[in-house]
C-alpha positions as CSV (number, residue, x, y, z in Angstrom):
1,X,112.2,-77.4,-51.5
2,X,109.9,-75.2,-53.8
3,X,107.5,-76.6,-56.4
4,X,109.8,-75.6,-59.1
5,X,112.9,-77.6,-57.5
6,X,110.9,-80.9,-57.1
7,X,112.2,-83.7,-59.3
8,X,109.1,-85.7,-59.2
9,X,106.7,-82.8,-60.1
10,X,109.2,-81.6,-62.8
11,X,109.0,-85.4,-64.6
12,X,105.0,-85.3,-64.2
13,X,105.2,-81.8,-66.1
14,X,107.4,-83.1,-68.7
15,X,105.3,-86.1,-69.1
16,X,102.6,-83.6,-70.1
17,X,100.2,-83.8,-67.1
18,X,98.6,-80.7,-66.1
19,X,95.3,-80.4,-63.7
20,X,92.2,-81.0,-65.6
21,X,89.8,-81.0,-62.7
22,X,88.1,-84.0,-61.4
23,X,84.6,-83.9,-62.5
24,X,83.4,-85.8,-65.8
25,X,81.2,-84.9,-68.8
26,X,78.6,-87.2,-69.1
27,X,77.6,-86.8,-72.9
28,X,76.3,-90.4,-73.6
29,X,79.6,-91.1,-75.6
30,X,83.1,-92.0,-73.6
31,X,82.4,-92.7,-69.8
32,X,84.8,-92.7,-67.2
33,X,86.3,-96.0,-66.3
34,X,87.7,-97.3,-63.4
35,X,90.5,-99.7,-64.2
36,X,93.0,-101.9,-62.1
37,X,95.9,-103.5,-63.6
38,X,98.1,-105.8,-61.1
39,X,101.6,-107.4,-61.6
40,X,101.5,-111.2,-62.9
41,X,102.5,-112.7,-59.4
42,X,100.6,-110.6,-57.3
43,X,97.8,-113.1,-56.4
44,X,97.6,-116.6,-57.5
45,X,95.6,-117.4,-60.5
46,X,93.5,-120.3,-58.8
47,X,92.4,-117.8,-56.3
48,X,90.9,-115.7,-58.9
49,X,89.5,-118.9,-60.9
50,X,87.8,-120.3,-57.6
51,X,86.1,-116.7,-57.0
52,X,85.1,-116.5,-60.5
53,X,83.5,-119.9,-60.1
54,X,81.7,-119.0,-57.3
55,X,80.0,-116.2,-58.5
56,X,78.9,-117.8,-61.9
57,X,75.2,-117.8,-60.6
58,X,75.3,-114.0,-59.6
59,X,74.1,-111.5,-62.3
60,X,77.0,-110.6,-64.7
61,X,77.6,-107.1,-63.7
62,X,77.2,-107.6,-59.9
63,X,79.6,-110.8,-59.9
64,X,82.4,-108.6,-62.1
65,X,81.6,-106.0,-59.0
66,X,82.0,-108.3,-56.0
67,X,85.2,-110.3,-57.9
68,X,87.0,-106.9,-58.7
69,X,86.3,-106.0,-54.8
70,X,87.8,-109.3,-53.6
71,X,90.9,-108.9,-55.9
72,X,91.5,-105.3,-54.6
73,X,91.3,-106.6,-51.2
74,X,93.9,-109.1,-51.8
75,X,96.2,-106.9,-53.7
76,X,96.4,-104.6,-50.8
77,X,97.8,-107.3,-48.8
78,X,101.0,-106.8,-50.8
79,X,101.8,-110.2,-52.4
80,X,104.3,-111.0,-54.7
81,X,107.7,-109.2,-55.3
82,X,106.1,-105.7,-55.4
83,X,108.2,-104.6,-58.6
84,X,106.2,-101.3,-58.5
85,X,107.9,-100.4,-55.3
86,X,111.0,-99.6,-56.8
87,X,110.7,-95.8,-57.7
88,X,112.7,-96.2,-61.2
89,X,109.6,-98.6,-62.2
90,X,106.7,-96.7,-60.8
91,X,108.1,-93.6,-62.4
92,X,108.1,-95.7,-65.9
93,X,104.4,-96.5,-65.3
94,X,103.7,-93.2,-64.1
95,X,105.2,-91.8,-66.8
96,X,103.9,-93.6,-69.7
97,X,100.1,-93.4,-68.3
98,X,100.7,-89.6,-68.4
99,X,102.2,-89.5,-71.7
100,X,98.8,-90.0,-73.4
101,X,96.5,-87.9,-71.3
102,X,94.7,-85.5,-73.7
103,X,95.5,-87.7,-76.3
104,X,94.3,-91.0,-76.2
105,X,92.4,-90.5,-72.9
106,X,91.9,-87.7,-70.4
107,X,93.0,-89.1,-67.4
108,X,91.2,-88.1,-63.8
109,X,93.0,-90.0,-61.3
110,X,95.4,-92.4,-60.6
111,X,97.6,-94.3,-58.1
112,X,100.8,-97.0,-58.2
113,X,100.7,-99.2,-55.4
114,X,103.6,-102.0,-54.9
115,X,102.0,-104.6,-56.9
116,X,99.1,-102.7,-58.8
117,X,97.7,-99.6,-60.4
118,X,94.5,-98.1,-60.3
119,X,93.1,-95.3,-62.5
120,X,90.2,-93.6,-63.6
121,X,90.2,-92.4,-67.1
122,X,87.5,-91.4,-70.0
123,X,89.0,-92.9,-73.4
124,X,89.0,-90.8,-76.6
125,X,86.2,-91.7,-79.2
126,X,88.5,-93.2,-81.7
127,X,90.3,-95.7,-79.4
128,X,89.3,-98.5,-77.3
129,X,90.2,-99.5,-74.0
130,X,91.8,-102.7,-74.8
131,X,94.1,-100.9,-77.0
132,X,95.0,-98.4,-74.6
133,X,95.9,-101.3,-71.9
134,X,98.0,-103.4,-74.2
135,X,100.0,-100.2,-75.3
136,X,100.6,-99.5,-71.9
137,X,101.3,-102.9,-70.3
138,X,103.8,-103.6,-73.1
139,X,105.9,-100.8,-73.3
140,X,105.9,-100.5,-69.3
141,X,106.6,-104.3,-68.9
142,X,109.8,-104.0,-71.3
143,X,111.0,-101.4,-69.5
144,X,110.7,-102.5,-65.9
145,X,111.8,-106.0,-66.5
146,X,114.9,-103.9,-68.0
147,X,115.3,-102.0,-65.0
148,X,115.1,-105.2,-62.8
149,X,117.4,-107.3,-64.8
150,X,114.9,-110.0,-65.3
151,X,112.5,-111.5,-68.2
152,X,108.9,-112.9,-68.2
153,X,105.6,-111.7,-67.4
154,X,105.2,-108.6,-65.9
155,X,101.4,-108.0,-65.7
156,X,98.8,-110.1,-65.3
157,X,96.9,-110.5,-68.4
158,X,93.7,-109.4,-67.4
159,X,92.4,-106.1,-66.3
160,X,89.3,-105.0,-64.4
161,X,87.2,-102.1,-65.4
162,X,84.1,-100.6,-64.2
163,X,81.9,-97.8,-65.8
164,X,81.1,-95.0,-63.6
165,X,77.1,-94.7,-63.3
166,X,77.1,-91.0,-62.0
167,X,78.8,-88.0,-60.7
168,X,78.6,-89.2,-57.4
169,X,80.4,-92.5,-58.2
170,X,82.7,-90.7,-60.0
171,X,83.7,-88.7,-56.9
172,X,83.6,-91.7,-54.4
173,X,86.0,-93.6,-57.1
174,X,88.5,-90.9,-57.1
175,X,88.4,-90.9,-53.0
176,X,89.0,-94.5,-53.3
177,X,91.9,-94.4,-55.6
178,X,93.7,-91.7,-53.7
179,X,93.1,-93.4,-50.3
180,X,94.4,-96.7,-51.3
181,X,98.1,-96.1,-49.9
182,X,96.4,-94.7,-46.8
183,X,94.0,-98.1,-46.5
184,X,97.3,-100.5,-47.5
185,X,98.8,-98.6,-44.2
186,X,101.6,-97.2,-47.0
187,X,101.5,-93.9,-45.7
188,X,99.2,-91.5,-43.7
189,X,97.4,-89.2,-46.1
190,X,96.7,-89.8,-49.8
191,X,98.9,-86.7,-50.7
192,X,102.2,-88.3,-49.0
193,X,102.2,-91.4,-51.7
194,X,104.5,-90.1,-54.5
195,X,103.0,-92.0,-57.3
196,X,99.5,-90.8,-57.4
197,X,97.1,-88.0,-58.4
198,X,96.5,-86.6,-54.7
199,X,100.1,-86.0,-54.4
200,X,100.4,-84.0,-57.6
201,X,97.3,-82.2,-57.1
202,X,98.5,-81.1,-53.1
203,X,101.5,-79.7,-54.8
204,X,100.3,-77.8,-57.8
């Protein structure tokens, strides 16, 4: 199949995503952020709350990092109904994420896993991260529930974000995001996972 015949790539192009490169500009204003969203049933709430209690004596930023790493490890086990495994649902999420690239934020990397989403983006100066996430979660939850013939909460209400400290941290985060399907044993190479920046970049 030629690149112009690839339906998934055509969808990405139609959504307005073109390769912007993978190095950020550290200009002291909006800073790249690593963000994790996960589905409402992907892990028990009492587990998250227990981990939070355990980390109350840890410095705030370090506690956030430890908590996020624990959650990410848990998510890779694939708990819950994993609605994002459905290609139609994953496509809705990906297209909405890509739709506002270059407008509300600059998108550097992403991967849509069966029960969670990782992305690395730099928000625009005139929009908050909370507004970006609220819009993404609201629209995709409505569309996904329609596709799945269900109702109720789709995404976990919280999201986890981490600022990039420097260019090396940025590069490692891109690698982490794109290698997530390999780590979770869903594919052999990052570029084999269709709903990811690695997949797109390998075919541009």
